[in-house]
C-alpha positions in Angstrom: 59.9 -2.5 -14.8 59.6 -5.8 -13.0 57.7 -6.2 -9.8 58.9 -8.4 -6.9 56.5 -11.1 -8.0 58.3 -11.4 -11.4 61.4 -12.6 -9.6 59.7 -15.8 -8.4 61.2 -19.1 -9.6 60.2 -22.5 -8.4 58.4 -20.9 -5.5 61.4 -18.9 -4.2 61.2 -15.2 -4.0 64.0 -12.7 -4.0 63.1 -11.9 -0.4 63.6 -15.5 0.6 67.1 -15.4 -0.8 68.2 -12.3 1.1 69.2 -14.3 4.3 71.3 -16.6 2.2 73.2 -13.6 0.7 73.8 -12.1 4.1 74.9 -15.4 5.5 77.4 -15.9 2.6 79.0 -12.6 3.3 79.1 -13.2 7.0 80.7 -16.7 6.5 83.3 -15.2 4.2 84.3 -12.6 6.8 84.4 -15.3 9.5 86.7 -17.4 7.4 89.0 -14.5 6.7 89.2 -13.7 10.4 89.9 -17.3 11.2 92.8 -17.4 8.7 94.2 -14.2 10.1 94.0 -15.5 13.7 95.7 -18.7 12.7 98.5 -16.8 10.9 99.0 -14.6 13.9 99.1 -17.6 16.2 101.7 -19.3 14.0 103.8 -16.1 14.1 103.7 -16.0 17.9 104.7 -19.7 18.1 107.7 -19.0 15.8 108.8 -15.8 17.6 108.2 -17.3 21.1 109.2 -21.0 21.1 109.3 -20.9 24.9 105.5 -21.0 24.8 105.6 -24.4 23.2 108.3 -25.6 25.5 106.3 -24.5 28.5 103.1 -26.2 27.2 105.0 -29.4 26.6 106.6 -29.3 30.1 103.2 -28.6 31.8 101.6 -31.5 29.8 104.4 -33.9 30.6 104.3 -33.0 34.3 100.6 -33.6 34.4 100.7 -36.9 32.5 103.6 -38.2 34.6 101.8 -37.2 37.8 98.5 -38.8 36.8 100.3 -42.0 35.7 102.4 -42.1 38.9 99.2 -41.8 41.0 97.7 -44.8 39.1 95.3 -43.2 36.7 94.7 -44.7 33.3 95.5 -42.0 30.8 96.1 -44.2 27.8 99.1 -43.6 25.5 98.5 -39.8 25.2 101.5 -37.6 24.6 99.6 -34.3 24.1 98.3 -31.5 26.4 94.8 -33.1 26.0 94.9 -35.8 28.6 92.1 -38.3 29.0 91.5 -40.0 32.4 89.8 -43.2 31.5 87.3 -44.4 34.2 85.3 -46.9 32.1 82.0 -47.1 33.8 79.4 -44.5 32.8 78.0 -43.8 36.3 81.4 -43.7 38.0 82.6 -41.3 35.3 79.6 -38.9 35.8 80.0 -39.2 39.6 83.8 -38.5 39.4 83.1 -35.5 37.0 80.8 -34.0 39.6 83.3 -34.7 42.5 86.1 -33.0 40.5 83.8 -30.1 39.7 82.8 -29.7 43.4 86.5 -29.6 44.2 87.0 -26.7 41.8 88.5 -28.7 38.9 86.6 -28.6 35.6 86.9 -31.5 33.2 84.9 -32.6 30.2 82.9 -35.7 30.7 83.0 -37.9 27.6 80.5 -40.8 27.5 79.6 -43.5 25.0 78.8 -43.1 22.1 81.5 -40.3 22.1 83.9 -43.1 23.1 83.6 -46.8 22.9 81.4 -48.5 25.5 83.4 -49.1 28.7 85.9 -46.3 27.9 84.0 -43.4 29.5 86.5 -40.7 30.5 87.2 -37.3 31.8 89.0 -35.1 29.3 91.5 -32.6 30.7 93.5 -30.1 28.8 96.5 -27.9 29.8 98.0 -24.6 28.6 101.4 -23.0 28.6 99.9 -20.3 30.9 99.1 -22.8 33.7 101.4 -22.1 36.7 103.3 -24.7 38.7 100.9 -24.0 41.6 97.9 -24.7 39.4 99.4 -27.9 38.1 100.2 -29.0 41.7 96.6 -28.2 42.6 95.2 -30.3 39.7 97.4 -33.3 40.7 96.4 -32.9 44.4 92.6 -32.8 43.5 93.0 -35.8 41.2 94.9 -37.8 43.9 92.4 -36.9 46.7 89.2 -37.5 44.6 90.8 -40.6 42.9 91.5 -42.2 46.3 88.1 -41.3 47.7 86.3 -42.8 44.7 88.7 -45.8 44.5 89.8 -44.8 41.0 93.4 -45.4 42.1 
């Protein structure tokens, strides 16, 4: 019968390998769950195309509203809408002002974007209501004017 010390190879014991085995099983399970979740999401999108239509309508309304107000959102055509401010300090200050006004955005600074392209990343969902979209546009307009972004 072998002892635990007989299982050593290149300084690695069986005991040291146990977390690796556990981790491998955990990752396999996580991958399977991710695949199942993605498959279910695709089924919902196929069975309920109005969700995609609503998402696209919400995103277009926001993009059109931000452009009309004078914000630089680049050439985006997706529900993830960047609001390009450019200057790092102004971007951080604007992020804080939007946050204080109840609107959460992601602040993206160089090196995450090229220098001078600092931005606030916004994203929209099919479940956003017309009232919520109106509120987002109102906050952007008010804060944008106050900070002379538009």
